[in-house]
Each structure stands twice: as structure tokens, then as C-alpha cells.
C-alpha positions in Angstrom: -14.4 18.4 -9.9 -13.8 14.7 -9.8 -14.8 12.9 -13.0 -18.2 11.2 -12.5 -19.3 7.8 -13.8 -22.0 9.6 -15.9 -19.4 11.9 -17.5 -17.1 9.0 -18.2 -19.8 6.9 -19.8 -21.0 9.9 -21.9 -17.4 10.7 -23.1 -16.6 7.1 -23.9 -19.7 7.0 -26.2 -18.4 10.1 -28.0 -14.7 9.6 -28.2 -12.8 6.6 -29.7 -9.5 5.7 -31.4 -7.4 8.1 -29.3 -3.7 8.6 -29.5 -1.2 10.9 -27.8 2.0 12.6 -28.8 3.6 14.2 -25.7 6.6 16.5 -25.8 8.0 17.4 -22.3 10.6 20.1 -21.7 12.3 19.6 -18.3 15.0 22.1 -19.1 15.1 25.8 -18.5 15.6 28.2 -15.6 12.2 27.9 -14.0 12.5 25.4 -11.1 8.7 25.4 -10.5 7.3 24.5 -13.9 8.0 22.5 -17.0 6.8 22.7 -20.6 4.3 20.3 -22.1 3.1 20.1 -25.7 0.5 17.4 -26.4 -1.1 16.4 -29.6 -4.3 14.3 -29.3 -6.0 12.6 -32.2 -9.4 10.9 -31.8 -12.7 10.2 -33.5 -15.5 12.4 -32.3 -19.0 11.0 -32.5 -20.5 14.3 -31.2 -19.8 18.0 -31.2 -18.7 18.6 -27.6 -16.5 17.0 -25.0 -13.7 18.0 -22.7 -10.1 17.3 -21.8 -8.7 17.3 -18.2 -5.6 19.4 -17.4 -5.0 20.7 -13.9 -3.2 23.9 -12.8 -1.7 24.7 -16.2 -0.5 28.2 -17.0 0.2 29.9 -20.4 -2.2 27.5 -22.1 -2.7 27.6 -25.9 -5.1 25.4 -27.8 -5.5 24.5 -31.5 -8.2 22.3 -33.0 -7.5 20.8 -36.4 -4.8 23.4 -36.9 -7.0 26.4 -36.0 -6.0 28.3 -32.8 -8.8 28.7 -30.3 -8.7 32.2 -28.7 -11.1 31.5 -25.9 -10.2 28.0 -24.5 -12.8 27.8 -21.8 -10.1 26.5 -19.5 -11.2 26.6 -15.8 -8.0 25.3 -14.2 -9.1 21.7 -14.5 -10.9 21.2 -17.8 -10.6 22.3 -21.4 -14.0 22.5 -23.2 -13.9 21.3 -26.8 -16.8 22.0 -29.2 -17.5 22.0 -32.9 -16.1 18.5 -33.2 -16.8 16.2 -36.2 -15.1 13.0 -37.1 -11.4 12.6 -37.0 -10.0 15.4 -34.8 -6.6 16.7 -33.8 -6.1 18.8 -30.7 -2.8 20.5 -29.8 -2.3 21.9 -26.3 0.7 23.8 -25.1 1.2 24.8 -21.4 3.5 25.2 -18.5 2.8 22.7 -15.8 3.8 22.8 -12.1 6.2 20.5 -10.4 4.9 19.1 -7.1 6.3 17.9 -3.9 3.4 15.8 -2.8 3.8 12.8 -5.1 0.7 13.6 -7.2 2.0 14.7 -10.6 5.5 15.6 -11.8 7.2 15.2 -8.4 10.5 17.2 -8.1 13.1 16.6 -5.4 16.5 17.9 -4.7 18.6 15.3 -2.8 20.2 16.8 0.3 22.9 14.3 0.1 24.5 15.6 -3.1 22.3 18.4 -4.4 21.1 16.4 -7.5 17.6 17.0 -8.8 15.1 14.3 -9.8 11.7 14.7 -11.5 9.3 11.8 -11.8 5.7 11.6 -13.0 3.8 9.6 -10.4 0.3 9.0 -11.6 -2.9 7.4 -10.3 -6.5 8.3 -10.3 -7.2 11.8 -11.6 -3.4 12.5 -11.7 -2.5 12.0 -15.4 -4.2 15.4 -15.9 -1.6 17.0 -13.6 1.1 16.0 -16.0 -0.4 16.3 -19.5 -3.8 17.1 -21.1 -5.8 13.9 -21.6 -9.1 12.0 -21.4 -8.4 10.9 -17.9 -10.4 7.7 -17.6 -9.5 4.1 -17.7 -11.7 3.0 -20.7 -10.2 5.4 -23.1 -6.9 3.6 -23.7 -4.5 5.0 -26.3 -1.0 4.5 -27.7 1.4 7.2 -26.3 4.5 8.5 -28.1 6.8 10.5 -25.9 9.8 12.9 -26.4 11.6 14.5 -23.5 14.1 17.4 -23.3 16.2 17.1 -20.2 19.6 17.9 -18.7 22.1 16.1 -21.0 23.7 14.6 -17.8 20.4 12.9 -16.9 18.9 9.5 -17.8 15.3 9.5 -18.8 13.1 6.4 -18.4 9.6 6.0 -19.6 7.0 3.4 -20.7 8.8 2.3 -23.9 12.3 1.7 -25.2 14.5 4.6 -26.2 14.4 4.9 -30.0 16.8 7.9 -30.2 18.8 10.2 -28.0 20.6 13.4 -29.1 22.2 15.2 -26.2 19.4 15.8 -23.8 16.6 15.0 -26.1 15.0 11.5 -25.7 12.5 9.8 -28.0 10.6 6.7 -26.8 8.8 3.9 -28.7 5.1 4.3 -29.0 3.3 2.2 -26.4 0.5 -0.2 -27.0 -2.9 1.0 -25.9 -2.8 2.0 -22.2 -4.9 4.3 -20.1 -3.5 7.8 -19.2 -2.9 6.9 -15.6 -0.3 4.3 -16.7 1.9 7.0 -18.2 5.3 7.4 -16.6 8.5 9.4 -17.1 11.4 9.6 -14.6 14.4 11.9 -15.2 17.5 12.5 -13.3 21.1 11.4 -12.8 20.0 7.8 -11.9 22.4 5.1 -11.0 21.4 2.1 -13.1 21.9 -1.6 -13.3 20.8 -3.2 -16.6 20.6 -6.6 -18.2 18.8 -8.5 -20.9 16.4 -11.4 -20.4 13.9 -13.2 -22.7 14.9 -10.9 -25.5 14.0 -7.7 -23.5 16.0 -5.0 -21.8 15.6 -4.9 -18.0 16.9 -2.4 -15.5 16.9 -1.2 -11.9 17.5 2.5 -11.1 17.9 4.7 -8.0 19.2 8.1 -6.9 23.0 8.5 -7.0 23.0 8.8 -3.3 21.6 5.3 -3.1 24.0 3.8 -5.6 25.8 1.7 -2.9 22.5 0.3 -1.8 21.4 -0.6 -5.3 24.7 -2.2 -6.0 24.5 -4.1 -2.8 21.1 -5.6 -3.8 21.5 -5.7 -7.5 22.1 -9.4 -7.9 19.1 -10.2 -5.7 16.8 -7.7 -7.5 17.8 -9.0 -10.9 17.3 -12.6 -9.8 13.9 -11.8 -8.2 12.7 -10.0 -11.3 13.7 -12.7 -13.8 12.4 -15.5 -11.6 9.1 -13.8 -11.2 9.0 -13.0 -14.9 9.7 -16.6 -15.9 7.1 -17.9 -13.4 4.4 -15.6 -14.9 5.4 -16.9 -18.3 4.5 -20.4 -17.0 1.2 -19.4 -15.5 -0.1 -17.1 -18.2 -0.7 -17.9 -21.9 -0.4 -14.3 -22.9 3.2 -13.2 -23.2 4.5 -10.1 -21.4 2.8 -7.3 -23.5 5.4 -4.5 -23.5 8.8 -3.9 -24.9 11.0 -3.4 -21.8 11.0 -3.8 -18.0 12.6 -1.1 -16.0 12.1 -0.6 -12.3 12.9 2.5 -10.3 13.2 3.5 -6.7 11.9 7.0 -6.6 11.6 9.7 -3.9 8.3 10.9 -2.6 6.0 8.1 -3.8 2.6 8.1 -2.2 2.0 4.5 -3.0 4.2 1.5 -2.2 4.7 1.2 -5.9 2.9 1.9 -9.2 2.6 -0.6 -12.0 3.3 1.7 -14.9 4.2 -0.5 -17.9 7.8 -0.5 -19.1 8.9 1.4 -15.9 7.5 0.3 -12.5 8.2 2.9 -9.8 8.7 2.1 -6.1 9.0 4.3 -3.1 12.7 4.3 -2.4 12.2 3.3 1.2 12.2 -0.2 -0.3 15.9 0.2 -0.9 16.9 0.7 2.7 20.3 2.0 3.8 22.5 -0.3 5.7 21.2 -3.8 6.5 18.3 -5.5 4.7 16.5 -8.1 6.8 15.1 -11.3 5.5 11.6 -9.9 6.3 12.3 -6.8 4.3 13.6 -8.8 1.4 10.6 -11.1 1.3 8.1 -8.2 1.5 10.0 -6.4 -1.3 9.9 -9.5 -3.4 6.1 -9.7 -2.9 5.8 -6.1 -4.1 7.9 -6.8 -7.1 5.7 -9.8 -8.0 2.6 -7.7 -7.3 3.5 -5.0 -9.7 4.6 -7.5 -12.3 1.2 -9.2 -12.1 -0.4 -5.8 -13.0 1.3 -6.1 -16.5 -1.6 -8.6 -17.2 -4.2 -7.5 -14.6 -4.6 -3.8 -15.1 -2.3 -3.1 -18.0 -3.0 -5.7 -20.6 -6.6 -6.0 -19.5 -8.0 -2.9 -17.8 -11.2 -2.4 -15.8 -13.9 -0.3 -17.5 -14.6 1.8 -14.5 -13.3 1.9 -10.9 -15.9 -0.4 -9.4 -13.6 -3.2 -10.6 -10.5 -1.9 -8.8 -10.3 -5.4 -7.3 -9.7 -6.8 -10.8 -6.3 -5.0 -10.5 -5.5 -5.0 -6.9 -7.0 -8.2 -5.5 -5.4 -10.3 -8.2 -2.0 -8.5 -8.0 -2.0 -8.9 -4.2 -2.8 -12.6 -4.4 -0.3 -13.3 -7.2 2.4 -11.1 -5.6 2.5 -13.3 -2.4 2.1 -16.5 -4.4 4.7 -15.8 -7.1 7.3 -14.3 -4.7 7.3 -17.7 -2.9 6.6 -20.2 -5.7 8.6 -18.3 -8.4 11.3 -16.4 -6.6 11.8 -18.7 -3.7 11.0 -16.3 -0.8 9.5 -18.6 1.9 6.9 -17.4 4.3 4.9 -14.9 2.2 1.7 -16.2 3.7 2.9 -15.4 7.2 3.3 -11.8 6.1 -0.1 -11.7 4.5 -1.9 -13.3 7.3 -0.2 -11.4 10.1 0.3 -7.9 8.6 -2.3 -7.4 5.9 -5.3 -9.6 6.5 -6.0 -8.3 10.1 -6.5 -4.8 8.6 -9.1 -6.2 6.2 -11.2 -7.6 9.0 -11.2 -4.1 10.7 -12.1 -2.4 7.4 -15.0 -4.9 6.8 -16.7 -3.9 10.1 -16.6 -0.1 9.5 -19.5 1.8 8.0 -17.2 2.5 4.9 -17.0 -1.2 4.1 -18.0 -2.2 0.6 -18.1 -5.4 -1.5 -14.8 -6.5 -3.0 -16.6 -5.9 -6.3 -19.2 -3.1 -5.8 -21.7 -2.1 -8.5 -20.8 0.8 -10.9 -23.4 3.1 -9.3 -21.7 2.6 -5.9 -18.6 4.4 -7.3 -20.2 7.6 -8.6 -16.9 9.5 -9.2 -13.2 9.2 -9.1 -12.7 10.6 -5.6 -15.1 7.9 -4.4 -13.1 5.3 -6.3 -9.9 6.5 -4.7 -11.3 5.6 -1.2 -11.7 2.0 -2.4 -8.0 1.5 -2.7 -8.1 0.0 0.7 -7.8 -3.2 2.7 -11.0 -4.5 1.2 -9.7 -4.2 -2.4 -6.3 -5.5 -1.5 -6.1 -7.9 1.5 -9.7 -9.0 1.6 -9.8 -9.4 -2.2 -6.5 -11.4 -2.0 -8.0 -13.6 0.7 -11.2 -14.2 -1.3 -9.2 -15.2 -4.3 -7.2 -17.6 -2.2 -10.4 -19.1 -1.0 -11.6 -19.3 -4.6 -8.5 -21.2 -5.7 -8.9 -23.6 -2.7 -12.6 -24.1 -3.5 -12.2 -24.3 -7.3 -8.8 -25.9 -7.8 -5.8 -24.3 -9.3 -6.1 -25.8 -12.8 -9.6 -24.5 -13.3 -8.7 -21.1 -11.8 -5.8 -20.6 -14.2 -7.7 -21.9 -17.2 -10.5 -19.3 -16.6 -8.0 -16.5 -15.9 -6.1 -17.2 -19.1 -9.2 -17.3 -21.2 -10.2 -13.9 -19.7 -6.8 -12.3 -20.5 -6.7 -13.5 -24.0 -10.3 -12.5 -24.7 -9.8 -8.9 -23.5 -6.1 -8.2 -24.3 -5.4 -4.5 -24.6 -9.0 -3.8 -23.9 -11.3 -3.2 -20.9 -13.3 -5.8 -18.9 -15.6 -6.2 -16.0 -16.3 -8.6 -13.1 -18.9 -10.4 -15.3 -16.3 -11.0 -18.0 -14.0 -12.7 -15.5 -16.6 -14.7 -13.7 -18.0 -15.9 -17.0 -14.5 -17.2 -18.0 -14.1 -18.9 -14.7 -17.5 -20.4 -14.9 -16.8 -21.8 -18.3 -13.6 -23.4 -17.0 -15.3 -25.2 -14.0 -18.2 -27.4 -13.2 -18.8 -25.4 -10.0 -21.2 -22.4 -9.9 -18.7 -19.6 -9.9 -21.4 -17.0 -10.6 -23.1 -17.9 -7.3 -19.8 -18.0 -5.5 -19.0 -14.5 -6.8 -22.4 -13.2 -5.6 -21.8 -14.4 -2.1 -18.1 -13.5 -1.8 -17.5 -10.5 -4.1 -20.9 -8.7 -4.2 -21.5 -8.8 -0.4 -19.6 -6.9 2.3 -18.8 -8.4 5.7 -17.5 -11.8 6.7 -18.7 -15.0 8.3 -17.7 -16.5 11.7 -16.4 -20.0 12.1 -17.1 -21.2 15.6 -15.8 -24.2 17.5 -18.5 -25.8 19.7 -18.5 -29.0 21.7 -21.2 -31.7 22.1 -21.8 -33.6 25.3 -19.0 -36.0 24.6 -16.4 -33.3 24.0 -16.5 -33.7 20.2 -15.6 -30.4 18.5 -18.2 -29.2 16.0 -17.5 -26.6 13.4 -20.4 -24.2 12.9 -20.7 -21.4 10.3 -22.4 -18.1 11.1 -23.1 -16.6 7.7 -23.9 -17.5 4.2 -20.7 -18.4 2.3 -19.3 -21.8 1.5 -15.9 -22.3 3.0 -13.1 -24.8 2.4 -10.2 -24.6 4.8 -7.7 -26.7 6.9 -8.5 -27.6 10.5 -5.7 -28.7 12.8 -6.1 -30.5 16.2 -3.5 -30.4 19.0 -2.7 -32.4 22.0 -2.2 -30.7 25.3 1.6 -30.6 24.9 1.3 -28.6 21.6 2.0 -31.5 19.2 -0.3 -32.0 16.2 -2.9 -34.7 16.5 -4.2 -34.4 13.0 -5.0 -32.0 10.2 -7.5 -32.1 7.3 -9.2 -30.0 4.7 -12.9 -29.6 5.4 -15.9 -28.0 3.6 -18.3 -25.9 5.8 -21.6 -24.5 4.6 -25.1 -24.7 6.1 -24.6 -27.9 8.1 -22.3 -28.2 11.1 -19.2 -30.4 10.7 -18.5 -32.7 13.7 -14.9 -33.9 14.2 -15.4 -37.1 16.2 -11.8 -38.3 16.0 -10.6 -35.2 17.9 -12.8 -35.4 21.0 -11.2 -33.5 23.9 -8.5 -32.0 21.7 -7.8 -28.3 21.0 -9.0 -27.5 17.5 -8.0 -24.5 15.3 -10.1 -24.0 12.2 -8.8 -22.2 9.1 -5.4 -23.0 10.6 -3.5 -22.1 7.4 -5.7 -19.1 6.6 -7.4 -20.4 3.4 -10.6 -18.5 4.0 -11.7 -15.1 5.2 -13.7 -15.5 8.3 -13.6 -14.6 12.0 -12.8 -17.4 14.4 -14.6 -18.1 17.7 -12.7 -20.7 19.7 -14.2 -22.8 22.4 -12.9 -22.3 26.0 -10.7 -25.4 26.0 -8.9 -24.3 22.8 -8.6 -20.7 24.0 -6.9 -21.9 27.2 -4.6 -24.1 25.1 -3.6 -21.2 22.9 -2.7 -19.0 26.0 -0.5 -21.8 27.2 1.1 -23.2 24.1 1.0 -20.4 21.4 4.8 -19.9 21.0 5.5 -23.6 21.3 3.5 -24.6 18.2 5.8 -25.7 15.4 3.8 -24.5 12.4 4.5 -20.8 11.6 1.1 -20.4 9.8 -0.9 -21.8 12.7 0.9 -19.4 15.1 0.2 -16.6 12.7 -3.5 -17.3 12.4 -3.8 -17.4 16.2 -2.0 -14.2 16.7 -4.3 -12.6 14.1 -7.2 -14.0 16.1 -5.8 -12.3 19.2 -5.5 -9.0 17.3 -9.2 -9.3 16.3 -10.4 -10.2 19.8 -8.5 -7.4 21.7 -9.9 -4.9 19.1 -13.5 -6.0 19.6 -13.2 -6.4 23.4 -13.7 -10.2 23.3 -10.2 -10.3 24.8 -9.4 -7.8 27.6 -6.2 -5.7 27.3 -4.6 -7.3 30.4 -5.1 -10.8 29.0 -3.6 -9.6 25.6 -0.7 -8.0 27.4 -0.1 -11.3 29.2 -0.1 -13.1 25.9 2.5 -10.7 24.6 4.6 -11.1 27.8 4.5 -14.9 27.6 4.8 -15.6 23.9 6.5 -12.7 22.1 10.0 -13.3 23.3 10.1 -17.0 22.3 8.7 -16.3 18.8 11.2 -17.5 16.2 9.6 -16.2 12.9 11.0 -12.7 12.3 8.0 -11.7 10.0 5.5 -12.8 12.6 7.5 -11.2 15.4 7.6 -7.9 13.5 3.8 -8.1 12.9 3.1 -8.6 16.6 5.3 -5.7 17.5 3.8 -3.4 14.8 0.2 -4.3 15.7 0.8 -4.0 19.5 2.6 -0.7 19.3 0.2 0.6 16.6 -3.5 0.0 16.8 -3.6 -1.9 20.1 -1.7 0.9 21.9 -3.5 3.8 20.2 -7.1 2.4 20.1 -7.4 -0.5 22.6 -5.4 0.9 25.5 -6.5 3.9 27.5 -3.9 6.5 28.4 -3.5 5.0 31.8 -2.9 1.6 30.3 -0.3 2.7 27.7 2.8 2.7 30.0 2.1 -0.8 31.2 1.7 -2.0 27.6 4.9 -0.3 26.5 6.8 -1.7 29.4 5.5 -5.2 28.8 6.7 -5.0 25.2 10.1 -3.7 26.3 10.5 -6.5 28.8 9.6 -9.1 26.3 12.0 -7.8 23.7 14.8 -7.6 26.3 14.1 -11.2 27.4 14.0 -12.4 23.8 17.3 -10.7 23.0 19.0 -12.3 26.0 17.8 -15.8 24.8 18.1 -15.9 21.0 21.0 -16.7 18.8 19.0 -16.1 15.6 20.3 -12.9 13.9 17.0 -12.0 12.2 15.0 -12.5 15.3 17.5 -10.4 17.3 17.2 -7.5 14.8 13.4 -7.5 15.1 13.6 -7.6 18.9 16.2 -4.9 19.0 13.9 -2.6 17.0 11.1 -3.3 19.4 13.3 -2.5 22.4 14.6 0.6 20.7 11.0 1.9 20.4 9.9 1.1 23.9 12.8 1.1 26.4 12.8 3.8 29.1 16.5 3.2 29.9 18.1 6.3 28.4 21.6 5.2 29.5 21.2 1.9 27.7 19.9 3.6 24.5 22.6 6.2 24.7 25.3 3.5 24.9 23.8 1.9 21.7 24.3 5.2 19.9 27.8 5.6 21.2 28.8 2.1 20.3 26.8 1.8 17.1 25.3 -1.5 18.3 23.1 -2.9 21.0 24.5 -4.4 24.2 23.7 -7.8 22.7 25.7 -7.1 19.5 23.0 -6.1 17.0 24.5 -3.4 14.8 22.4 -0.2 14.4 21.4 0.3 10.8 20.4 3.9 9.9 16.7 3.1 10.5 17.2 1.6 13.9 19.6 4.4 14.8 16.8 7.0 14.1 14.4 4.9 16.2 16.8 5.1 19.1 17.2 8.9 18.6 13.4 9.4 18.4 12.9 7.3 21.6 15.6 9.3 23.5 13.9 12.5 22.3 10.5 11.2 23.5 12.1 10.5 26.9 13.5 14.0 27.1 17.0 12.6 27.0 18.1 14.2 23.6 18.0 17.9 22.8 17.9 19.7 19.5 21.7 20.1 19.3 22.2 16.4 19.7 19.5 15.7 17.1 21.1 18.1 14.7 24.5 16.3 15.1 22.8 13.1 14.2 21.2 14.7 11.1 24.6 16.0 9.9 26.1 12.6 10.7 23.5 11.0 8.4 23.5 13.5 5.6 20.6 12.0 3.6 16.9 12.7 3.0 16.1 9.9 5.4 18.3 11.7 8.0 16.4 15.0 7.4 13.1 13.2 8.0 14.4 11.3 11.0 15.6 14.5 12.6 12.2 16.2 12.0 10.4 13.3 13.7 12.8 13.3 16.6 12.5 17.0 17.1 8.7 16.8 17.1 8.9 13.9 19.6 10.6 16.0 22.3 8.2 16.3 25.4 8.0 20.1 25.5 5.3 22.5 24.4 7.7 24.4 22.3 8.8 21.3 20.4 5.2 20.4 19.6 4.4 23.9 18.5 7.4 24.0 16.1 6.5 20.6 14.6 2.9 21.7 14.0 4.0 25.0 12.4 6.4 23.1 10.1 3.7 20.6 9.1 1.4 23.4 8.0 3.9 25.1 5.7 2.1 25.5 2.3 4.6 23.5 0.2 5.6 20.9 2.8 6.5 17.6 1.1 4.4 14.6 1.8 7.3 12.8 3.6 8.1 15.8 5.8 4.4 16.2 6.8 4.4 12.6 7.8 7.6 12.9 9.9 6.5 16.1 11.7 3.0 14.9 12.6 3.8 11.3 13.5 6.6 12.6 15.7 4.3 15.0 17.4 1.8 12.4 18.8 2.8 10.9 22.2 0.2 8.6 23.7 1.8 9.0 27.2 1.6 12.8 27.2 -2.0 13.7 26.3 -1.7 17.1 27.9 1.1 18.2 25.4 -0.7 16.8 22.4 -4.3 17.8 23.1 -4.1 21.3 21.5 -2.8 19.7 18.3 -5.6 17.1 18.1 -8.0 20.1 18.0 -5.7 21.9 15.5 -5.5 18.9 13.3 -9.3 18.6 13.2 -9.5 22.3 12.4 -6.9 22.6 9.7 -6.6 19.2 8.0 -9.7 19.6 5.7 -8.2 22.8 4.1 -4.8 21.1 3.7 -6.5 18.1 2.0 -8.6 20.3 -0.2 -5.6 22.3 -1.4 -3.2 19.4 -1.9 -5.4 16.8 -3.5 -6.0 13.0 -3.3 -2.5 11.7 -2.5 -1.8 14.3 0.2 -5.3 13.7 1.6 -4.2 10.1 2.2 -1.1 11.3 4.0 -3.2 13.7 6.1 -5.7 11.0 7.0 -3.1 8.5 8.0 -1.6 11.2 10.4 -4.7 11.0 12.6 -3.8 11.3 16.3 -2.3 7.9 17.4 -3.3 8.3 21.0 -6.4 8.3 23.2 -8.9 10.8 21.9 -11.3 12.3 24.5 -15.1 12.0 24.1 -15.2 15.8 23.3 -12.6 15.4 20.6 -14.5 12.4 19.1 -17.7 14.5 19.1 -15.9 17.3 17.4 -14.6 14.9 14.7 -18.2 13.7 14.2 -19.5 17.2 13.9 -16.8 18.3 11.4 -17.7 15.2 9.3 -21.4 16.0 9.6 -20.8 19.5 8.3 -20.0 18.2 4.8 -16.9 20.3 4.6 -14.3 17.5 4.6 -13.0 16.4 1.1 -14.1 13.0 0.0 -10.8 11.1 0.5 -10.1 12.6 3.9 -13.7 12.1 5.0 -13.5 8.4 4.2 -10.4 8.0 6.4 -11.8 10.2 9.2 -15.1 8.2 9.2 -13.0 5.1 9.6 -11.2 6.6 12.6 -14.5 7.7 14.0 -15.8 4.1 13.8 -12.6 2.8 15.5 -13.0 5.3 18.3 -16.7 4.4 18.7 
């Protein structure tokens, strides 16, 4: 029973001036449930409405002080009737802890036995923690008290106003929607400071204390630098009373922007070494979540058709502010190489949608959940970058600031923002928005040649574009670069006759490239020798697109990797090429017969690069690529024994588990050796690494054990991922084939039982290997039956499109 748009509109017309007082009891002997007492006050303009509350037990209800004997509770909703004017509702219940990241997530750390509970919320998830009007346009102040183990620290949306033993009371928040509620309790290790008159902090599990201390100075500096930069960009001050950030276990999202306490998946605090690429990406996430304090938290969408108002803006600002504010260079390389390619793929599937769809196109919350995708994030980011390029930064920020001030602590729509931008500029922003935000798909920018060899830029599509075009001499040196506008009329470039020409060379717009034969030949010869990181990034992304669509054959792509991967000197781009090649290219563009050759080409390129580089960050990326692809069991075994590669790269815990998994895949590591590695590690990450390695062993028994473990009723989201991803082996289809069929049979029931977040995990575990025509047809048949839950159906339809 996902909340529908019609229900939300009707309830918003009946209910106003809402407030919550929430009292949580996290103590007691029951490890499976916690106590929740919630007092709601609101004005009722009609006699009937409902609250959401999922899977409560022992529920009691009182309305205006009168107990209600028959609550009408169906496991998801509480019916309220006889309402008139100002109303007080008190609900008491026991609520379940979860292990799937959707609700009050509970985890016992295998490293030290300590327990942590954290409320991770998102769409339709607040109701899994406390009774509420679970919709974004019914914002309310929230007052919270929590009873917890006296040894624990409790962190929430507001500052602590009192603490007596294990009882914590927090300041009432400004008006926020229920999905932005947060509470995190456990024996956290904390680093705190004050800045701009506010308390700040970073928190992590005790077993990650060394890692938090290792990164504390950088995390503090990144946070304060981003905070100060936003203060320069935005007229509205930071709207909340504190800024805590917490690395939590079991998060389904990369992070969640809950005000006062942003939560991150604790994989963002890696054990051992942190590479420059990881540091930069983490900074972009920190800046992204901070942007939400204004886009999403201060000003909130009215309904989920405007998800982009949150995510596109935060994605754009995250990369921008991480570089301009916090000083992490190369964020655009990460966006263009690792995020934007996925948006092009998403925009050619049947499930594509406008960046800003109409309200009626998002009829319920489950449908809205499926729009948290590469369109709303990476494509929306790219569209905003094009808007800033087309509009100018001053006008863009002027319009944005007017919008934020006009709608502070309220709800707003696309029309509200476009109106503010239109007022700030002489350009027709409304028409721009219709073409860029209200339409799905993308244009193509083609390079053609006239009879004299003059390159001519031609647009295939309807949108106006402004982007940089760069011309190159045959030796790879730059002959010229300029910003051009391309619309209906072709743009000739007479000064660059006979030269290779790369349009959108810095990625300012969102459009497919089609290069002329001369430029294509130039790219195959000179790609790794071009000096500009962004140009190389755009050209690699172009290769990803062409091999996916078949415009570039797999052998030619493999040759490109063989020639240009090992000399690549940007670690972020190198990582992106490896991830894309060993991910979607291997699983969707390569047949089973072609997979070994692709894997071996990557291994050879990584080995050659390692032999020829003295750049530590490049060497780490190449070593990880070789660890995932080498067939030399003796070499990999020596790496484990020595704790470093033969070229001197130390194995951090993540790389060590990559080696263990690869040895297991090769049949060179048995269960006893894997268990020894797990005990050596002694952490949650070690448990997950061991599960994946055990599943990767090339035996029927190992695959059967992994599948059985993945189907355990209460398997955690992280353990499910480890088991199933380890099971798939694109070079051993015979071993995996039974589990492709089993996955298609059992996954819908798992998704139905576990909900939205776990459905995402299940969908992302789709077989990463060649799927037979019969299996593809079965997938289509299951989807056609209508028995697949909404979130999983969206992901499976995407996979079906990719297979077709």
C-alpha cells in the first residue's frame, strides 16, 4: 500500500499545522523490538484521515485523551475518524528493528560485540520508525526523547538539551518532513569541534575509531570549507542548530541528508589506505549532502515528481563545491567518467523519464522510488551544468537565492524555481526548462566535413547547446579551443580544416557524440597522449557509449584498452575505465566466449602499467585491476604472503579481499584458507569478504551454499550482496545457470517481503554474466505477469532493455 498522489493531495487538504513529540525506548531485554510513544498534534479540516505505521505490535491509540478500543490498524495504516479542529493523537507501540537498512537498523559489530541502532529513513520509511503523516508536504517540528544504554551516545536532528543517565532530550527541529527524521544510538567514537557558532561532529563505530582518527583532520577541514563556501553562495544561512555526520553500518544509500545528523554508509571510511580518488569522491558526497540542507531540507518538494529539485541540485553542487570550496581537484573527471555514462544508458531505456516529470507521472511513492536513478542524479546534474554554462553563474545564483528565500521551510515545485530563474535572467528559462527538463532523451552532436575538410558541427535534436570544442594536430597537441553555441543551424569551424575535432570536450552539455572518421582514427592513436584530463575523460565516455550501442566492436574496444589503459595517468579516470570494462562491458557487451580475452587484455594492460609507472596513486589503481583479473595464482598467492604486490604496492584490506576472491574464483583457495583470512581480518568487512570469496569458488557445492545463505529470511542487505555478487562468474555459465533461473523465481517474493530498500539490493544483484535467450524470455514473462513489485520491476525492466 504505497501512498498515492491522490491520497497525499487529499490528506494535505485536510491536515495542517502538524507537530510531533516522539519518545523512543531503545532499552530492554527484547533485541527484536523497541518502544515508541508518539504524540501528534494537528488541525483537522475534515472528520477522517489516516496515519502510517508499519509492522507495529502492541499498539494503543488515544484521540484527544480518549482511548480508541478498535484502532482499525491493518499493519500499515491507522484510521482516524471523528476529527474536528485541533486534534491530539497519542500512539504507543513496539516497533521492529531491521537488518535491511529500511527503518531502525540494528547491527552487532563482529569486531567487538558492540550494538548499534540507527534510523535510516527515505520514501515510505519514516512509518517504519514512528507513526506519522508520511509525505513530504506535511512538514512539522519534531521533539525527540530517547532512552538508551547509559554507555551509548545518541545523535539526532537537533542539539541535546538534556541528558540524565541514558535518557536524552533533543531540541525541537524547525519544520521538516518525516522522512528527514534521524536518530543514531550506540557507543560511537566521536570527533567534535565548533565552527561558525555551531557544534560539529564526525562519528563512527568503535571498531573504526582508528580510521576516523586517521581522517579526522581532513574530514573536519572538508566540512568547514564546504560549509563556508555555501555561506558565500547562498543568501539563506544554514537553517539548523548543529551539524553532525555519522558513518553507519548497513546504509542502503550512499548517504542521507537528514538535517543535524547526516548519515553515510561506513564503507566511505575505508580501513587501511585511502586513495586520492576515494578522498575526492567522499568530499563530493559530503558537499552533496550539505547542499541538501538548502535543496530538500530548507525548501522541500511538494510531491516526488520534483525529486530532481533535491538530487540534481545536490549532485551538481556536490562536485562543484568539493573542488571550488574544499580544494579537491578533478571532480568533473569523476562525474564525466563514472556517473554521466550511466545517465546516457538510463535515458535510452523504456523506463526513462524527464528530469522533471509531471505529478501524474509519479502516481505513488513506489513509483517515485524508482526515479532515484541516474536521470534524477547524473543527467539532472549535467542539465544544470549546461544551464549554468548557457545562463551564466551570476544569474543562476541570483535565481536560486530568490527561490530559497521565497520558500524557506516550505514546499516548492519546478515552476517556482523556473520562475525565479526566469526573473533573474534576460534569457527564456521557461522554454529552456521545457526542452531540457520536461523531455526525456538526449541530442546528438555530430562532426561532419565539407569538401574542403572543414569540420562542421551538426545537432540532431531540439535543444540549444553551449559547449567547448577543441581541435588537435596529428601529434596530439592542441590547435585551438573555443566555446560555441549550437542550435538549429550547423556551425562550421573553418580555422580547423583537416584537424581532429572533439565537441563538448569538457562535458558542458548532455549529448551523444558522433565523431567523423578522421577524428575517430586520431582518438585511437592518441587518446592516452592527450594532456587534458577532461578531454581524455570525455573520449573514454564516448567509447563506453559506442561499445554499448555496437557502434564500436568489442575487439576494437579491447584494443583501445590494451593501448591506452596502461599509460593513463589520472587515477580517477583509470579507475572508471577499469570499473566500466570489468562491469557493464564485460557482462553485457561481451559474449561468454569473449570474456576470457577481455579479462586477459585488462590484466596485461594493468601489469604493463605497473611495470612502467612511478605514480603511487596510479599504481594502486592498476594493482587493484590486476588483482581482479590475473590468472597467475602463484603471483597472487605471493602478494598475500608478502602483504604487497611484486611492484611494492601494499595490500589494504579491500585489495586483500579482492585477491582472495580472485584466487577463490580460480579454484586456488579453499574454504579453510578463506576462513583463516576472515579470522585474520576480524571485522564486518571481513565477514562480507569471506562470504563473497566462498561464493566465488568454482564448484557446484559452493554456488549452492551461497544461494541458500542469500535466501535466509533475515539475511542483511550487505550479506545478500556479498553472497550473490560472489556467486556470479561470467566465465562459468554452466555453474551459474541454475541460479539465474532461481534468482528469477525467488527474487520477487524476497523483494515483496523486504520492501523498497532491499528491492534495490535484489535488483542490483541481477546476474552479471551472459544471459541466454531462454533466460531473457523468462525474465520478460515474469515481468509481464505483473507479479514483480514496483521497485524490482523497474530494475528488471532496465536489465531486460540492456539484454535486448
